[in-house]
MARKE-35228 format. One record per residue (C-alpha): residue number from 1; residue in one letter; x, y, z. Coordinates in nm, 2 decimals. Each point is the difference from the previous one (the first is absolute). Layout:
BEGIN
TORLO   num   residu       c1       c2       c3
TORLO   NUM        A        X        Y        Z
...
***
This chain:
BEGIN
TORLO   num   residu       c1       c2       c3
TORLO     1        X    -0.28     1.01    -1.45
TORLO     2        X     0.21     0.11    -0.30
TORLO     3        X     0.30     0.05     0.23
TORLO     4        X    -0.01    -0.36     0.12
TORLO     5        X    -0.07    -0.13    -0.35
TORLO     6        X     0.32     0.18    -0.12
TORLO     7        X     0.19    -0.13     0.30
TORLO     8        X    -0.12    -0.35    -0.07
TORLO     9        X     0.12     0.01    -0.36
TORLO    10        X     0.34     0.13     0.11
TORLO    11        X     0.03    -0.27     0.26
TORLO    12        X    -0.11    -0.26    -0.26
TORLO    13        X     0.28     0.13    -0.23
TORLO    14        X     0.25    -0.03     0.28
TORLO    15        X    -0.10    -0.36     0.08
TORLO    16        X    -0.01    -0.09    -0.37
TORLO    17        X     0.35     0.15    -0.05
TORLO    18        X     0.13    -0.22     0.28
TORLO    19        X    -0.17    -0.30    -0.15
TORLO    20        X     0.15     0.07    -0.34
TORLO    21        X     0.35     0.04     0.15
TORLO    22        X    -0.04    -0.32     0.19
TORLO    23        X    -0.13    -0.19    -0.31
TORLO    24        X     0.29     0.13    -0.22
TORLO    25        X     0.26    -0.09     0.27
TORLO    26        X    -0.15    -0.34     0.04
TORLO    27        X    -0.03    -0.06    -0.37
TORLO    28        X     0.35     0.10    -0.09
TORLO    29        X     0.14    -0.17     0.30
TORLO    30        X    -0.17    -0.33    -0.08
TORLO    31        X     0.09     0.03    -0.36
TORLO    32        X     0.37     0.06     0.08
TORLO    33        X     0.01    -0.30     0.23
TORLO    34        X    -0.18    -0.21    -0.26
TORLO    35        X     0.24     0.10    -0.28
TORLO    36        X     0.29    -0.07     0.22
TORLO    37        X    -0.11    -0.34     0.09
TORLO    38        X    -0.09    -0.08    -0.36
TORLO    39        X     0.34     0.11    -0.12
TORLO    40        X     0.17    -0.22     0.27
TORLO    41        X    -0.21    -0.29    -0.10
TORLO    42        X     0.08     0.05    -0.37
TORLO    43        X     0.37     0.03     0.07
TORLO    44        X     0.00    -0.32     0.21
TORLO    45        X    -0.19    -0.19    -0.26
TORLO    46        X     0.22     0.12    -0.28
TORLO    47        X     0.31    -0.10     0.19
TORLO    48        X    -0.13    -0.35     0.07
TORLO    49        X    -0.11    -0.05    -0.36
TORLO    50        X     0.34     0.13    -0.13
TORLO    51        X     0.19    -0.24     0.22
TORLO    52        X    -0.23    -0.29    -0.11
TORLO    53        X     0.06     0.08    -0.37
TORLO    54        X     0.38     0.02     0.07
TORLO    55        X     0.00    -0.35     0.15
TORLO    56        X    -0.21    -0.13    -0.29
TORLO    57        X     0.23     0.16    -0.26
TORLO    58        X     0.30    -0.16     0.17
TORLO    59        X    -0.16    -0.34    -0.04
TORLO    60        X     0.09    -0.16    -0.34
TORLO    61        X    -0.32    -0.19     0.00
TORLO    62        X    -0.21     0.32     0.02
TORLO    63        X     0.17     0.20    -0.28
TORLO    64        X    -0.27    -0.08    -0.25
TORLO    65        X    -0.29     0.06     0.24
TORLO    66        X     0.08     0.33     0.18
TORLO    67        X    -0.01     0.30    -0.24
TORLO    68        X     0.30     0.23     0.03
TORLO    69        X    -0.23     0.30     0.07
TORLO    70        X    -0.23    -0.18     0.26
TORLO    71        X     0.09     0.24     0.29
TORLO    72        X    -0.07     0.31    -0.21
TORLO    73        X    -0.33    -0.15    -0.11
TORLO    74        X    -0.10    -0.06     0.37
TORLO    75        X     0.11     0.35     0.09
TORLO    76        X    -0.21     0.16    -0.27
TORLO    77        X    -0.31    -0.21     0.08
TORLO    78        X     0.04     0.08     0.37
TORLO    79        X     0.03     0.37    -0.08
TORLO    80        X    -0.32    -0.01    -0.20
TORLO    81        X    -0.19    -0.17     0.28
TORLO    82        X     0.14     0.25     0.26
TORLO    83        X    -0.11     0.29    -0.22
TORLO    84        X    -0.35    -0.14    -0.02
TORLO    85        X     0.00    -0.06     0.38
TORLO    86        X     0.11     0.36     0.07
TORLO    87        X    -0.27     0.14    -0.23
TORLO    88        X    -0.26    -0.20     0.18
TORLO    89        X     0.13     0.11     0.33
TORLO    90        X    -0.01     0.37    -0.11
TORLO    91        X    -0.35    -0.05    -0.13
TORLO    92        X    -0.11    -0.16     0.33
TORLO    93        X     0.17     0.27     0.21
TORLO    94        X    -0.18     0.27    -0.21
TORLO    95        X    -0.34    -0.17     0.05
TORLO    96        X     0.05    -0.04     0.37
TORLO    97        X     0.11     0.37     0.03
TORLO    98        X    -0.31     0.12    -0.19
TORLO    99        X    -0.23    -0.21     0.23
TORLO   100        X     0.18     0.12     0.31
TORLO   101        X     0.00     0.36    -0.10
TORLO   102        X    -0.37    -0.01    -0.11
TORLO   103        X    -0.10    -0.16     0.33
TORLO   104        X     0.24     0.23     0.19
TORLO   105        X    -0.16     0.31    -0.15
TORLO   106        X    -0.34    -0.10     0.14
TORLO   107        X     0.15    -0.11     0.33
TORLO   108        X     0.19     0.33     0.03
TORLO   109        X    -0.32     0.20    -0.06
TORLO   110        X    -0.19    -0.21     0.26
TORLO   111        X     0.28     0.01     0.26
TORLO   112        X     0.04     0.38    -0.05
TORLO   113        X    -0.37     0.05     0.07
TORLO   114        X     0.03    -0.22     0.31
TORLO   115        X     0.30     0.19     0.12
TORLO   116        X    -0.17     0.34    -0.04
TORLO   117        X    -0.34    -0.11     0.14
TORLO   118        X     0.08     0.06     0.37
TORLO   119        X     0.15     0.34    -0.10
TORLO   120        X    -0.30     0.09    -0.21
TORLO   121        X    -0.24    -0.10     0.28
TORLO   122        X     0.19     0.20     0.25
TORLO   123        X     0.00     0.30    -0.24
TORLO   124        X    -0.38    -0.03    -0.05
TORLO   125        X    -0.05    -0.02     0.37
TORLO   126        X     0.22     0.30     0.06
TORLO   127        X    -0.19     0.20    -0.26
TORLO   128        X    -0.33    -0.09     0.16
TORLO   129        X     0.13     0.08     0.34
TORLO   130        X     0.13     0.34    -0.12
TORLO   131        X    -0.33     0.08    -0.16
TORLO   132        X    -0.21    -0.11     0.30
TORLO   133        X     0.23     0.18     0.25
TORLO   134        X    -0.03     0.32    -0.20
TORLO   135        X    -0.37    -0.04     0.00
TORLO   136        X    -0.01    -0.06     0.38
TORLO   137        X     0.22     0.30     0.06
TORLO   138        X    -0.18     0.23    -0.24
TORLO   139        X    -0.35    -0.07     0.14
TORLO   140        X     0.05     0.15     0.35
TORLO   141        X     0.21     0.28    -0.14
TORLO   142        X    -0.27     0.09    -0.25
TORLO   143        X    -0.27    -0.02     0.27
TORLO   144        X     0.20     0.24     0.23
TORLO   145        X     0.06     0.24    -0.28
TORLO   146        X    -0.36     0.01    -0.10
TORLO   147        X    -0.12     0.05     0.35
TORLO   148        X     0.25     0.28     0.06
TORLO   149        X    -0.09     0.17    -0.33
TORLO   150        X    -0.37    -0.01     0.08
TORLO   151        X     0.06     0.13     0.35
TORLO   152        X     0.22     0.29    -0.12
TORLO   153        X    -0.27     0.11    -0.25
TORLO   154        X    -0.24     0.06     0.29
TORLO   155        X    -0.01     0.37     0.10
TORLO   156        X    -0.11    -0.09     0.35
TORLO   157        X     0.05    -0.31     0.21
TORLO   158        X    -0.04    -0.09     0.36
TORLO   159        X     0.23    -0.16     0.25
TORLO   160        X    -0.20    -0.32    -0.03
TORLO   161        X     0.06    -0.01    -0.38
TORLO   162        X     0.37     0.05     0.05
TORLO   163        X     0.01    -0.28     0.25
TORLO   164        X    -0.18    -0.23    -0.24
TORLO   165        X     0.24     0.08    -0.28
TORLO   166        X     0.30    -0.06     0.23
TORLO   167        X    -0.15    -0.33     0.12
TORLO   168        X    -0.06    -0.12    -0.36
TORLO   169        X     0.35     0.10    -0.10
TORLO   170        X     0.14    -0.19     0.30
TORLO   171        X    -0.19    -0.31    -0.11
TORLO   172        X     0.16     0.01    -0.34
TORLO   173        X     0.34     0.07     0.15
TORLO   174        X    -0.04    -0.31     0.23
TORLO   175        X    -0.10    -0.20    -0.31
TORLO   176        X     0.32     0.11    -0.18
TORLO   177        X     0.20    -0.07     0.32
TORLO   178        X    -0.14    -0.36     0.02
TORLO   179        X     0.08    -0.05    -0.37
TORLO   180        X     0.36     0.12     0.05
TORLO   181        X     0.04    -0.21     0.31
TORLO   182        X    -0.12    -0.31    -0.17
TORLO   183        X     0.22     0.05    -0.30
TORLO   184        X     0.30     0.05     0.22
TORLO   185        X    -0.09    -0.31     0.20
TORLO   186        X    -0.05    -0.20    -0.32
TORLO   187        X     0.35     0.10    -0.12
TORLO   188        X     0.16    -0.10     0.34
TORLO   189        X    -0.18    -0.34     0.02
TORLO   190        X     0.11    -0.08    -0.36
TORLO   191        X     0.36     0.02     0.13
TORLO   192        X    -0.08    -0.26     0.27
TORLO   193        X     0.22    -0.04     0.31
TORLO   194        X    -0.25    -0.04     0.28
TORLO   195        X     0.11    -0.08     0.35
TORLO   196        X    -0.19    -0.30     0.14
TORLO   197        X    -0.07    -0.07     0.37
TORLO   198        X    -0.25    -0.21     0.19
TORLO   199        X    -0.36     0.15    -0.02
TORLO   200        X    -0.33    -0.13     0.11
TORLO   201        X    -0.24    -0.03    -0.29
TORLO   202        X    -0.32     0.07     0.20
TORLO   203        X     0.14     0.33     0.12
TORLO   204        X     0.10     0.11    -0.35
TORLO   205        X    -0.34    -0.08    -0.14
TORLO   206        X    -0.18     0.18     0.29
TORLO   207        X     0.22     0.31    -0.05
TORLO   208        X    -0.07    -0.01    -0.38
TORLO   209        X    -0.38    -0.01     0.06
TORLO   210        X     0.04     0.30     0.23
TORLO   211        X     0.18     0.19    -0.26
TORLO   212        X    -0.25    -0.09    -0.27
TORLO   213        X    -0.29     0.12     0.23
TORLO   214        X     0.18     0.33     0.04
TORLO   215        X     0.01     0.04    -0.38
TORLO   216        X    -0.37    -0.08    -0.06
TORLO   217        X    -0.25     0.27    -0.08
TORLO   218        X    -0.31     0.06     0.21
TORLO   219        X    -0.22    -0.20    -0.24
TORLO   220        X     0.19    -0.33     0.04
TORLO   221        X    -0.10    -0.24     0.28
TORLO   222        X     0.14    -0.34    -0.09
TORLO   223        X     0.00    -0.29     0.24
TORLO   224        X     0.35    -0.15     0.06
TORLO   225        X     0.03    -0.37     0.07
TORLO   226        X     0.35    -0.11     0.11
TORLO   227        X     0.09    -0.37     0.00
TORLO   228        X     0.37     0.02     0.07
TORLO   229        X     0.18    -0.31     0.14
TORLO   230        X     0.26     0.13     0.25
TORLO   231        X     0.36    -0.03    -0.13
TORLO   232        X     0.33     0.19     0.01
TORLO   233        X     0.18     0.04    -0.33
TORLO   234        X     0.32     0.18    -0.12
TORLO   235        X    -0.10     0.32    -0.18
TORLO   236        X     0.04     0.37    -0.01
TORLO   237        X    -0.29     0.11     0.23
TORLO   238        X    -0.06     0.35    -0.16
TORLO   239        X     0.01    -0.12    -0.36
TORLO   240        X    -0.23    -0.30     0.07
TORLO   241        X    -0.24     0.22     0.19
TORLO   242        X    -0.01     0.24    -0.30
TORLO   243        X    -0.05    -0.29    -0.24
TORLO   244        X    -0.30    -0.13     0.20
TORLO   245        X    -0.14     0.35     0.04
TORLO   246        X     0.01     0.05    -0.38
TORLO   247        X    -0.19    -0.33    -0.06
TORLO   248        X    -0.26     0.07     0.27
TORLO   249        X    -0.04     0.36    -0.12
TORLO   250        X    -0.05    -0.13    -0.36
TORLO   251        X    -0.27    -0.24     0.14
TORLO   252        X    -0.17     0.29     0.17
TORLO   253        X     0.00     0.21    -0.32
TORLO   254        X    -0.13    -0.26    -0.24
TORLO   255        X    -0.23    -0.20     0.24
TORLO   256        X    -0.35     0.10     0.11
TORLO   257        X    -0.02     0.30     0.24
TORLO   258        X    -0.13    -0.22     0.28
TORLO   259        X     0.13    -0.34    -0.13
TORLO   260        X     0.22    -0.25     0.16
TORLO   261        X     0.38    -0.01    -0.03
TORLO   262        X     0.16    -0.33     0.10
TORLO   263        X     0.37    -0.01     0.09
TORLO   264        X     0.13    -0.35     0.06
TORLO   265        X     0.34    -0.14     0.08
TORLO   266        X     0.14    -0.35     0.06
TORLO   267        X     0.32    -0.18     0.03
TORLO   268        X     0.08    -0.20    -0.31
TORLO   269        X     0.32    -0.21     0.00
TORLO   270        X     0.30     0.21     0.09
TORLO   271        X    -0.18     0.32    -0.11
TORLO   272        X    -0.31     0.20     0.08
TORLO   273        X    -0.29     0.09    -0.22
TORLO   274        X    -0.22     0.32     0.04
TORLO   275        X    -0.32     0.06    -0.21
TORLO   276        X    -0.22     0.30    -0.03
TORLO   277        X    -0.34    -0.03    -0.16
TORLO   278        X    -0.28     0.25    -0.07
TORLO   279        X    -0.36    -0.06    -0.12
TORLO   280        X     0.01     0.25    -0.29
TORLO   281        X    -0.03    -0.06    -0.37
TORLO   282        X     0.34    -0.16    -0.02
TORLO   283        X     0.27     0.07    -0.26
TORLO   284        X    -0.07     0.00    -0.37
TORLO   285        X     0.17    -0.28    -0.20
TORLO   286        X     0.17     0.26    -0.22
TORLO   287        X     0.14     0.18     0.30
TORLO   288        X     0.14    -0.29     0.19
TORLO   289        X     0.33    -0.02    -0.20
TORLO   290        X     0.07     0.37     0.06
TORLO   291        X    -0.14     0.04     0.35
TORLO   292        X     0.35     0.05     0.16
TORLO   293        X     0.13     0.24    -0.27
TORLO   294        X     0.09     0.35     0.10
TORLO   295        X    -0.28     0.26    -0.05
TORLO   296        X    -0.23    -0.27    -0.15
TORLO   297        X    -0.36     0.03     0.08
TORLO   298        X    -0.27    -0.20    -0.19
TORLO   299        X    -0.25     0.19    -0.22
TORLO   300        X    -0.27    -0.05     0.26
TORLO   301        X     0.22     0.14     0.27
TORLO   302        X     0.11     0.30    -0.21
TORLO   303        X    -0.36     0.10    -0.08
TORLO   304        X    -0.12    -0.04     0.36
TORLO   305        X     0.03     0.24     0.29
TORLO   306        X     0.24    -0.21     0.19
TORLO   307        X     0.30     0.20     0.10
TORLO   308        X     0.36    -0.12    -0.05
TORLO   309        X     0.30     0.01    -0.23
TORLO   310        X     0.04    -0.36    -0.10
TORLO   311        X     0.33    -0.03     0.19
TORLO   312        X    -0.12    -0.19     0.31
TORLO   313        X     0.00    -0.35    -0.14
TORLO   314        X     0.32     0.05    -0.19
TORLO   315        X     0.16     0.12     0.33
TORLO   316        X    -0.14    -0.31     0.17
TORLO   317        X     0.15    -0.22    -0.27
TORLO   318        X     0.34     0.16     0.04
TORLO   319        X    -0.01    -0.04     0.38
TORLO   320        X    -0.08    -0.37    -0.05
TORLO   321        X     0.29    -0.04    -0.24
TORLO   322        X     0.24     0.18     0.23
TORLO   323        X    -0.12    -0.23     0.29
TORLO   324        X     0.05    -0.31    -0.21
TORLO   325        X    -0.37    -0.06     0.01
TORLO   326        X    -0.25    -0.07    -0.28
TORLO   327        X    -0.32     0.21    -0.05
TORLO   328        X    -0.28    -0.12    -0.23
TORLO   329        X    -0.33     0.14    -0.10
TORLO   330        X    -0.31    -0.20    -0.10
TORLO   331        X    -0.38    -0.01     0.03
TORLO   332        X    -0.16    -0.21     0.28
TORLO   333        X    -0.24    -0.27    -0.13
TORLO   334        X    -0.28     0.15     0.21
TORLO   335        X     0.07     0.36    -0.12
TORLO   336        X     0.23     0.28     0.09
TORLO   337        X     0.37     0.06    -0.05
TORLO   338        X     0.25    -0.22     0.18
TORLO   339        X     0.37     0.09     0.07
TORLO   340        X     0.23    -0.27     0.13
TORLO   341        X     0.34     0.08     0.15
TORLO   342        X     0.23    -0.30     0.04
TORLO   343        X     0.28     0.08     0.25
TORLO   344        X     0.32    -0.21     0.02
***
């Protein structure tokens, strides 16, 4: 926080210096032009009055009316008025500059904060991602270390004990492997560049459901209801299947063990809309704005026994962006979480 506050002050000073330079340039420029035009006007007026006095002086009838020093009197009076005008202009310029600089100082500070806000948000998100990733990596490593240490302290152990230890270690290794794979996929999808081809939506959804069923544990027995309007769209088949698998897998995890999961799809205009809904508790209001952030899991999810790394939905969002689609999360009016994918 102090880092960005210091950067904001420095950026404010930079913007303010530019504003000061602009005000000085504008002030001296306008002042020079004004003085030049005033001088031209004065000279023109003096010349005209001087010629007028000369004609009057040459006229015998005007000798007693026109004073010999009339043109000098006019010049002195004109100079006094010009000096007063210049003083007023200088005062007005000074007041305008003070108002502009005072307002510019506040505007510079506000604009500096607005400029740094996306960077600050990205920095905070990166810090949270690093912290959560470290936690997710440390948990299985700590578990394996503890199990191995306990096992090595045993003076005697059977083949069955050794197999159990190896099986447990393999589970943790698989967890680490899934985490590394998801992080790599997330990085690749952030770069975009998917190759689109004609794919049948119904086949993609059916394959995604099959993959999600393979990932379910033995205690989950949800009922899948598919309402997919047949259509062929342009998309990357593998990435779209992975996206739908993530959404369905998320519905399985957070919905009732034997609840219903509804997957719907319909043609809408030139695009196609897919929706996945579970009948679980839904998404907390404070979690909705962050649901697609990397490594983000709501407090309820963190304290529960639901497995996961908080990367799935972020990966789904990146796939959607790379596909030119829009993925939104909300709560269904009748309960449960609702994810809507709008494909172009």
